[in-house]
N, C-alpha and C positions, 0 to 999 in steps of 0.2 A: 558477438552474436547479433544478428539483425532479425527482427520479427516484423513482418508486414501484416497489418490488420486493416480491415475495412473500418469506416467510421463507426458503424454499428457495433462491431466487435470491440473497438477501443472503448466506447461508452460502457458496454457491458463489463469489460475487464476492470475499468476504472471504478465502476459501482461496486463490484465484488470486492475489490481491494480496499475501498473505503469502508465497506461494511465490516470486513475482517479487521481493519485497523481499529474501529470502534469497539469491536468485541475483544480485541487484544488489550485495549486500554482498561476495559472492565475487568478482564481476567487478571491483569497486573495488580489492579487495586484490591482485588479480593484474595491475592496470594500472600501467604505468610512465609513460606519456605524461601529463604534467601537465595539459594542457588537457582531454584526454578524461576524466581522473579528476575534474576539477572539474565537468564536465558531468554525469558519473554521480552525483556527490555531490548536485548540485542536484536531479536526478531522484529520488534517494533521499529527500531532505527533502520533496519534493512527495508522494511515495508514503507516507511516514510520516504526513503531515498527513491524507491521504485515509483511511488505515487508522485513525487516531485518531478521526476524525469518524464513520466507519462503525462502529467499535467502540462509540462512545458511543450511536449510534442503535440498535444491536443491544441494548445494555444497557437503554436506555429502553423499547424494545419488550417486552423480557422482563418488566420491572417493571410496565408499563402494561397 
């Protein structure tokens, strides 16, 4: 899947994802239920992967 965003849309999406990542980390630290915590950690890893790829795309766009 390819998604084409304007620079403004990319910045907004990146900011929203970073904010959710911070919230997710807090939620993980406050969760005691083991299975729920594992599910949150899985989501955190997926979100980190998306953020990493988006960050790379933003850097390439700035250079190019």
